[in-house]
N, C-alpha and C positions, 0 to 999 in steps of 0.2 A: 775736458770734459765736464767738468762739474757745470762749466758755465752754458755748456750747450744742453745738460740735464734741467738746469733752470729753466733756459728759455721754452724747454719743452713743458715743463710743468707750469709755467705761467700760460702759454697757451691751452693747454688743456683746461685749467681753472677758467680762461676766458670763456671756451667752448661752453662749459657747463654752466656759468654764469647766464651766458647768450640761452642757451636752449631752456634753463628754469625762468628766465624772464619772458620767454616765448610761451612756456606751460602757463605761467602765472597768467598771461593776457588772455591766453584761450581759456582758462577757467572762469576769468571774469567776465569775457565775452558770453560764455554758455550760461552763467548763472542770471546774466541781465536777460538774455534772449528768454530762460524759465521765467524769470520774473515778468515780462511781458505776455508771454502764453499764459500764466496763471491770473493776470489781470484782465486778459482779452476774456477767458473762460468764466469769471466772474462778472464782468458786465454784461456777457452776452447772456448769462441765466439771469440777471437782475432785470435787463431789458426785455427778454422773454416772458419773465413775469408779470412786468408793466405793461407790456404789449398785450397781453391776455386781457388784462381788467380794462385796458384803454378800448380795445375792439368792443368788450361789452358795454362800456360807455357809449360808444359810437354807435351801436346798434339800437340801445335804448332811445337814444336823441332821433335814431331814424324814425323810430315808433310813435315817437311823441310827434315829429314834422308830418307823418301819415295822420295823426289826428286832426290837425292844424288843417291839412289838406281836407279832409272829409268835412269838417265842420265851416270852416271859412271859406274854403276853395283857393285859399294862396299858400304858399309858405311862409312860415315865419322868418323874417330876415336875420333876426338874432340868432336863432337856431342853428341857419344855414351857415353863418359866418363862423360859428364855433365848430361845425363837423368839418368845415374847410380846414380851420387851422388843426384840429385833431386828425385829421385825413393826412394832412403833411406832416404831422408828427408821426402819425403810423408810418408813412412812406420813410421819412428818416430812420425808423428804428429797423425797418425792414432791409434798407441798405446797409446798415450798421452789422444786422446780424446776418447776412448775407455775403459779408467779405466784400462790399461793393466801395465802401469808405471806411478808413479809422476815425472820421468825425463822429463822436458820439452826440446824441439827440439833446434834447429840452435840459435836464438840469447842467449838463455842460456847455451847452450855448444858449444865446436870447430865446426867450419865447416868441416874441413875436412874429411869426409864421405868417402872419395875414399879408404885412408889408413885403415879404419874400416870395409870395406866391399870388398876389394880387393881379400882376401881370402876365405870370405864368398861366394859370387857370382861368381863363376866362369862362363866364358860366354862360350856359346855354338857357339857363333860366334868367330872364330880366326880371331883377325885384318888383320893376313897376307892374308888369304884366301878368295878369292871373294865369293860373294854371290850369290849363283845361283835362279833365280826366276822360278818356274814353269809354262809351257805354257798349 
């Protein structure tokens, strides 16, 4: 009888150990998931603020570009290239903020957006052609 009681006690101890290990794993998984969520919230707020500032820069450069267009009749190619890169950066931020991707934009990836977007975003305005403004 004591041998049977010892076996039952050992089986109960094994069940308790397995349940404890499963509970510990579930707690660890839950804490890792919470850390990921809080990290995502932090980066979302950070990129929202950076995006807000970047949009203002983008619009300011657009206004300067209109000034060049009015004065010279042509767009400035340097500003055009800069706004292409800024637009790609804003697009990457929007994809991250809207949960379309988990890839974080610029500080967490390389900057040269112009190399990635050169073939994708063919410009309608040819740099060598003057821009005609309708009257």
